[in-house]
C-alpha positions as CSV (number, residue, x, y, z in Angstrom):
1,M,-34.3,105.4,142.6
2,S,-30.7,106.1,142.0
3,I,-27.8,103.6,142.3
4,T,-26.4,105.6,145.3
5,A,-29.7,105.2,147.2
6,L,-29.8,101.5,146.5
7,A,-26.2,101.1,147.7
8,I,-27.0,102.9,150.9
9,L,-30.1,100.8,151.5
10,G,-28.1,97.6,150.8
11,V,-25.4,98.6,153.3
12,A,-28.0,99.5,155.9
13,A,-29.8,96.1,155.4
14,V,-26.5,94.2,155.8
15,M,-25.7,96.1,159.1
16,I,-29.1,95.4,160.5
17,L,-28.8,91.7,159.6
18,A,-25.4,91.6,161.2
19,L,-26.7,93.1,164.5
20,V,-29.6,90.7,164.6
21,M,-27.4,87.7,164.0
22,A,-24.7,88.8,166.5
23,R,-26.9,88.1,169.5
24,P,-27.5,84.3,168.8
25,V,-23.8,83.9,168.0
26,R,-22.9,85.4,171.4
27,R,-25.3,83.1,173.2
28,A,-23.9,80.0,171.3
29,H,-20.3,80.8,172.3
30,P,-20.4,82.6,175.6
31,G,-16.8,82.0,176.6
32,R,-15.5,83.7,173.5
33,F,-17.2,87.0,174.3
34,R,-16.6,87.1,178.1
35,R,-14.7,89.9,179.4
36,R,-11.5,89.1,181.3
37,L,-11.3,90.3,184.9
38,V,-8.8,93.1,184.9
39,T,-6.2,93.0,187.6
40,P,-7.4,95.3,190.4
41,R,-5.3,98.2,191.4
42,L,-5.2,99.5,194.9
43,K,-5.9,103.2,195.6
44,P,-3.2,105.1,197.4
45,M,-3.3,105.4,201.2
46,S,-1.2,107.5,203.4
47,R,0.7,106.1,206.4
48,S,-1.4,108.1,208.8
49,E,-4.6,106.6,207.4
50,A,-3.1,103.1,207.7
51,E,-2.2,103.8,211.3
52,Q,-5.7,105.0,212.1
53,Y,-7.2,101.8,210.7
54,L,-4.7,99.7,212.7
55,A,-5.6,101.7,215.8
56,R,-9.3,100.9,215.2
57,W,-8.4,97.2,214.8
58,T,-6.5,97.3,218.1
59,V,-9.6,98.8,219.9
60,I,-11.8,96.1,218.3
61,S,-9.5,93.3,219.2
62,G,-9.5,94.6,222.8
63,R,-13.2,94.3,222.9
64,F,-13.0,90.6,221.8
65,V,-12.4,89.5,225.4
66,E,-15.7,90.9,226.7
67,S,-17.8,90.4,223.6
68,P,-16.3,88.2,220.9
69,G,-19.3,88.2,218.6
70,E,-19.6,92.0,218.6
71,A,-15.9,92.4,218.1
72,T,-16.0,90.0,215.1
73,I,-18.9,91.9,213.5
74,M,-17.0,95.2,214.0
75,A,-13.8,93.6,212.6
76,H,-15.7,92.5,209.5
77,E,-17.1,96.0,209.0
78,L,-13.6,97.5,209.4
79,L,-12.1,95.1,206.9
80,D,-14.9,96.1,204.4
81,T,-14.2,99.7,205.0
82,V,-10.5,99.3,204.4
83,A,-11.1,97.2,201.2
84,T,-13.5,99.9,199.9
85,A,-11.0,102.7,200.8
86,R,-8.3,100.8,198.8
87,G,-10.6,100.6,195.8
88,L,-11.6,96.9,195.8
89,P,-14.9,96.1,194.1
90,T,-18.0,96.7,196.2
91,A,-20.7,95.2,193.9
92,S,-20.6,91.7,195.4
93,H,-18.6,89.6,197.9
94,E,-17.7,87.3,195.0
95,L,-16.0,90.1,193.0
96,R,-14.2,91.3,196.1
97,A,-13.0,87.8,196.9
98,R,-11.7,87.5,193.3
99,A,-9.8,90.8,193.6
100,L,-8.4,89.8,197.0
101,H,-7.3,86.4,195.6
102,T,-5.6,88.2,192.7
103,L,-3.8,90.7,195.0
104,F,-3.2,88.6,198.1
105,P,-3.3,84.9,197.2
106,G,-2.1,83.8,200.7
107,H,-4.9,85.7,202.5
108,A,-7.8,85.5,200.1
109,E,-9.9,83.3,202.3
110,A,-9.6,85.5,205.3
111,A,-12.3,87.9,204.3
112,G,-14.7,85.1,203.7
113,R,-13.9,83.5,207.0
114,L,-14.4,86.7,208.8
115,R,-17.7,87.4,207.0
116,A,-19.0,83.9,207.8
117,A,-17.9,84.2,211.4
118,S,-19.6,87.6,211.8
119,G,-22.8,86.1,210.3
120,R,-22.7,83.2,212.8
121,A,-21.9,85.7,215.6
122,A,-24.9,87.9,214.6
123,A,-27.1,84.8,214.7
124,G,-25.6,83.7,218.1
125,K,-24.4,80.4,216.7
126,A,-20.6,80.9,216.9
127,D,-18.1,79.4,219.2
128,V,-15.3,81.6,220.5
129,E,-12.5,79.6,218.9
130,S,-13.9,79.9,215.4
131,L,-14.3,83.7,216.0
132,R,-10.7,83.9,217.3
133,Q,-9.4,82.1,214.2
134,A,-11.4,84.4,211.9
135,M,-10.1,87.5,213.7
136,L,-6.5,86.3,213.3
137,A,-7.0,85.7,209.6
138,G,-8.7,89.1,209.3
139,R,-5.8,90.8,211.1
140,A,-3.3,89.2,208.6
141,L,-5.4,90.4,205.6
142,L,-5.8,93.9,207.1
143,T,-2.1,94.1,207.6
144,E,-1.5,93.1,204.0
145,L,-4.1,95.6,202.7
146,L,-2.6,98.5,204.6
147,A,1.0,97.6,203.8
148,A,0.5,97.1,200.1
149,A,1.7,99.8,197.7
150,P,0.9,102.4,196.4
151,R,1.5,105.0,199.1
152,V,0.9,108.7,199.1
153,P,2.8,111.1,201.3
154,D,1.2,112.2,204.5
155,V,2.1,115.8,203.8
156,A,1.9,117.3,200.4
157,P,5.5,117.9,199.0
158,V,6.7,121.5,199.1
159,P,6.9,122.7,195.5
160,Q,10.4,123.7,194.7
161,R,10.9,127.2,193.3
162,R,12.1,127.1,189.8
163,V,14.8,129.5,189.0
164,P,14.2,130.9,185.5
165,A,17.1,130.1,183.2
166,R,19.1,133.1,182.0
167,R,18.2,134.0,178.6
168,V,21.1,134.2,176.3
169,P,20.7,136.8,173.5
170,P,21.0,135.3,170.0
171,Q,24.4,135.5,168.5
172,R,25.0,138.0,165.8
173,S,26.9,137.0,162.9
174,A,29.6,139.3,161.7
175,T,29.4,140.2,158.1
176,L,32.5,141.2,156.4
177,H,32.3,144.1,154.1
178,P,35.0,144.3,151.5
């Protein structure tokens, strides 16, 4: 066997050993290798979309008088729809709660309150006052979600016609002939 082949085998053995040993080190020090939660960014939403969601909320809150439980469940679904439309995590309620806490610290608990109230309403174990409080907190969060930047225009901007620049011919240098 040549020296080159031995060197390659040695390097491969060291790499395999490093990969095998990396897993126990990661388990021994889990905090060191944990990914940090990246600050969530909201997807753009036009004003007309935001107005449509607010109109749906108005209809839902109007139903609260006749059927508070049903209105609370619908409000929770609408808040989830808006959060998804704005690009918040959908994998779990915990990830969404973290993102809401990062973006809207004053209203972070509203989604949890509305979710809990809709769960109690679905089970038929909710009093009207707790549902009303959850709806008010949900409305404040919905307003913040819809008002937060970034915004996209309702109508695509009209592209401006570019006027081509006049082309100036290259200058000719005058040569003097004696």
